[in-house]
C-alpha positions in Angstrom: 11.1 -4.3 21.9 10.9 -1.1 19.9 13.7 0.1 17.7 13.7 3.7 18.7 16.9 4.5 16.8 15.7 3.4 13.4 14.3 5.7 10.7 10.9 3.9 11.2 10.8 5.3 14.7 10.7 8.8 13.3 7.7 8.1 11.0 5.3 5.7 12.6 2.7 4.1 10.4 -0.9 4.2 11.5 -2.3 1.2 13.3 -4.4 -1.2 11.2 -8.0 -0.2 11.6 -7.4 1.2 15.1 -5.9 -2.1 16.3 -2.7 -2.5 18.2 -0.8 -3.7 15.1 1.2 -1.8 12.6 3.2 -2.9 9.5 6.6 -1.4 9.6 9.6 -2.3 7.5 7.6 -5.1 5.8 6.9 -6.8 9.1 3.9 -6.7 11.5 4.5 -5.4 15.0 2.2 -5.6 18.0 2.2 -2.3 19.8 1.8 -2.0 23.6 2.2 0.8 26.0 5.7 -0.6 26.9 7.0 -1.0 23.3 6.7 -3.1 20.2 6.8 -6.9 19.7 7.5 -8.4 16.3 4.8 -10.7 15.1 6.4 -13.8 13.7 3.6 -16.4 13.5 3.0 -17.0 9.7 -0.7 -17.8 10.2 -1.3 -14.7 12.2 0.7 -12.4 9.9 -0.9 -13.9 6.9 -4.3 -13.1 8.3 -3.1 -9.5 9.0 -2.0 -9.3 5.4 -5.4 -10.5 4.1 -7.3 -8.1 6.4 -5.1 -5.2 5.4 -5.6 -5.9 1.7 -9.4 -6.2 2.2 -9.5 -3.0 4.2 -7.5 -1.2 1.5 -9.9 -2.5 -1.2 -12.9 -1.4 0.8 -11.5 2.0 1.4 -10.8 2.4 -2.3 -14.4 1.3 -3.2 -15.9 3.8 -0.7 -13.7 6.6 -2.1 -14.8 5.7 -5.7 -18.4 5.7 -4.6 -18.1 9.1 -2.9 -16.3 10.5 -6.0 -19.1 9.2 -8.3 -21.7 10.7 -5.9 -20.0 14.1 -6.0 -19.8 14.1 -9.8 -23.5 13.3 -10.1 -24.6 16.0 -7.7 -22.9 18.8 -9.7 
C-alpha cells in the first residue's frame, strides 16, 4: 500500500488527467481511497507512459497556441 513515510508522501504528484493513477518515483501507482497500489503490468504502464507523453505534448501545443494568440492581439 502507500508509503506514507517516504519523501514522495510529502509531495504528491497530481493524478494523470484526473484519473486514479499517478507517477511517483518513476513508477505508476493506482490511487484508491484506502491507499496506493503499484502498477507492475508492463503493457498497462507502457500505455500510461504513452498517454502521459501525448497529454504533455497536447498541453504544450495548447500553451503555444494561446501564447501566439496573445501576441497577435497586442
